[in-house]
C-alpha positions in Angstrom: -48.3 191.8 53.7 -47.3 188.4 52.4 -48.4 185.4 54.9 -46.4 182.2 54.8 -47.3 179.2 55.5 -46.8 175.1 55.6 -48.9 173.8 52.8 -47.3 170.2 53.4 -45.3 168.3 55.9 -43.9 164.7 55.5 -42.5 162.7 58.1 -40.9 159.1 57.7 -39.2 156.7 60.0 -36.6 154.4 58.2 -35.3 151.4 59.8 -33.4 148.7 57.7 -31.4 145.5 58.8 -29.6 143.3 56.6 -27.2 140.2 56.7 -25.0 138.4 53.7 -22.7 136.0 53.4 -20.8 133.7 50.8 -19.7 130.4 51.2 -17.5 128.1 49.1 -19.5 125.1 49.0 -16.9 123.0 46.8 -14.1 123.7 44.8 -14.2 126.4 42.4 -18.3 126.9 43.7 -19.2 130.0 46.3 -23.3 130.1 47.0 -23.9 134.0 48.1 -27.2 134.5 50.5 -28.9 137.1 51.6 -31.6 138.5 53.7 -32.9 142.3 54.2 -35.6 144.1 56.3 -36.4 147.4 55.8 -39.4 149.2 58.1 -41.2 152.4 56.8 -43.7 154.1 59.5 -44.9 157.3 57.4 -47.3 160.2 57.2 -47.9 163.2 55.3 -49.6 166.6 55.6 -51.5 168.8 53.5 -53.4 172.1 54.5 -55.5 173.2 52.5 -56.4 177.7 51.9 -59.2 177.0 54.2 -56.9 175.6 56.9 -58.5 172.5 57.2 -55.4 169.7 57.5 -55.8 166.3 56.5 -53.7 163.4 57.3 -52.5 160.4 55.5 -49.9 157.4 57.2 -49.3 154.7 56.6 -46.6 151.6 57.7 -45.1 148.7 55.7 -42.2 146.8 56.9 -41.5 143.8 54.4 -38.5 141.2 53.8 -35.9 140.9 50.5 -33.9 138.0 49.6 -30.8 137.7 47.6 -29.2 134.2 46.2 -26.6 134.2 44.2 -23.7 131.1 43.0 -20.7 131.4 41.3 -18.8 128.9 39.6 -14.7 129.9 38.9 -12.7 127.2 37.6 -9.5 129.7 37.6 -8.6 132.7 38.3 -9.0 134.6 35.2 -12.8 133.0 35.0 -16.5 132.9 36.4 -20.1 132.7 35.6 -22.9 133.5 38.3 -26.2 133.3 38.3 -28.2 135.8 41.2 -32.0 136.0 42.0 -33.3 139.4 44.8 -36.2 140.6 45.5 -37.5 143.8 46.8 -39.9 146.7 47.5 -41.2 149.9 46.9 -42.9 151.8 49.6 -45.9 154.2 48.7 -43.9 157.1 50.2 -40.8 156.9 47.9 -39.8 160.2 45.3 -42.5 162.0 48.0 -45.7 160.5 46.0 -47.3 160.0 48.8 -50.9 161.3 48.3 -54.6 160.2 49.6 -54.6 157.6 46.7 -51.2 156.2 47.7 -51.5 155.9 51.4 -53.4 152.7 51.4 -52.0 150.6 48.6 -49.2 148.2 49.6 -45.6 148.5 47.6 -44.4 147.9 44.3 -42.0 144.6 44.1 -40.0 143.2 42.3 -38.1 140.5 40.9 -34.4 140.2 39.5 -32.2 137.4 38.0 -29.1 137.3 36.3 -26.8 134.8 34.2 -23.3 136.7 33.4 -19.7 135.8 33.1 -16.4 137.2 33.5 -13.2 136.3 31.7 -9.7 137.9 31.8 -7.1 137.9 29.6 -3.7 135.7 30.2 -2.0 138.1 30.5 -4.4 140.3 32.8 -4.4 143.1 30.8 -8.1 142.7 28.9 -11.3 142.1 31.5 -14.8 141.1 29.5 -18.1 141.0 31.4 -21.1 140.1 29.7 -24.7 139.5 31.7 -28.5 138.8 30.6 -30.4 140.2 33.5 -34.5 140.8 33.6 -36.4 142.8 36.2 -39.8 142.2 37.0 -42.1 144.3 38.8 -45.2 143.4 40.5 -48.3 145.5 42.1 -46.8 148.6 40.2 -49.0 151.8 41.1 -51.2 153.7 38.3 -54.1 156.0 38.8 -57.7 154.9 38.5 -59.1 157.1 35.4 -63.1 155.3 36.3 -61.6 157.0 40.4 -59.4 159.4 41.0 -60.8 160.3 44.2 -60.6 156.5 45.6 -56.4 154.8 45.8 -54.4 154.1 43.1 -54.2 150.3 41.2 -51.6 147.7 41.3 -51.9 146.9 37.8 -49.8 143.7 38.0 -46.8 143.4 36.1 -44.3 145.4 33.5 -40.2 143.9 33.1 -37.3 145.3 31.5 -34.6 142.5 30.3 -31.2 143.4 28.9 -27.7 142.7 28.4 -24.6 144.4 29.9 -21.4 144.7 28.0 -18.6 145.6 29.7 -15.6 145.9 27.9 -11.8 146.9 29.5 -8.3 146.8 29.1 -5.2 147.4 26.7 -2.3 149.7 26.9 -2.0 153.1 25.1 1.2 154.2 25.2 1.4 158.9 24.6 4.5 159.9 22.7 5.4 163.7 23.2 8.0 166.1 20.9 11.7 164.4 21.5 
């Protein structure tokens, strides 16, 4: 006979509220501002073969910001700079456990500078952006103390270039 039982259960309640607006502050110049508030309350239960249930609970609430500047000297060219922050709770991607239950959220900062240029006949569009994303408080397992909690191991970054070129016209001729 097979006996079915629940070995783990995860429940979370989340709320996120944000506001964002772009305002023209001078000819050809716009400023973008945004603010976001997120709150997560999570509970993770594990039941061992012995029938003992262990519960981990966590509540995290934090703000994320966004700021951008757009310079648009013409209808066919624009240049931008943006800055934003974000955070990831320990409960993301079902990684909730005794090791992460009391670990503060990872945080990220993102910077981007870029341009969008259209050809005079608007058949071609080119977008170029340079970016750098830095993650702070990255979670890792502590190899010397596997039973306590996850470590916040400083920072890690990613930097790169994004290039997007599109346009042109393709003509397909069939048989006559």
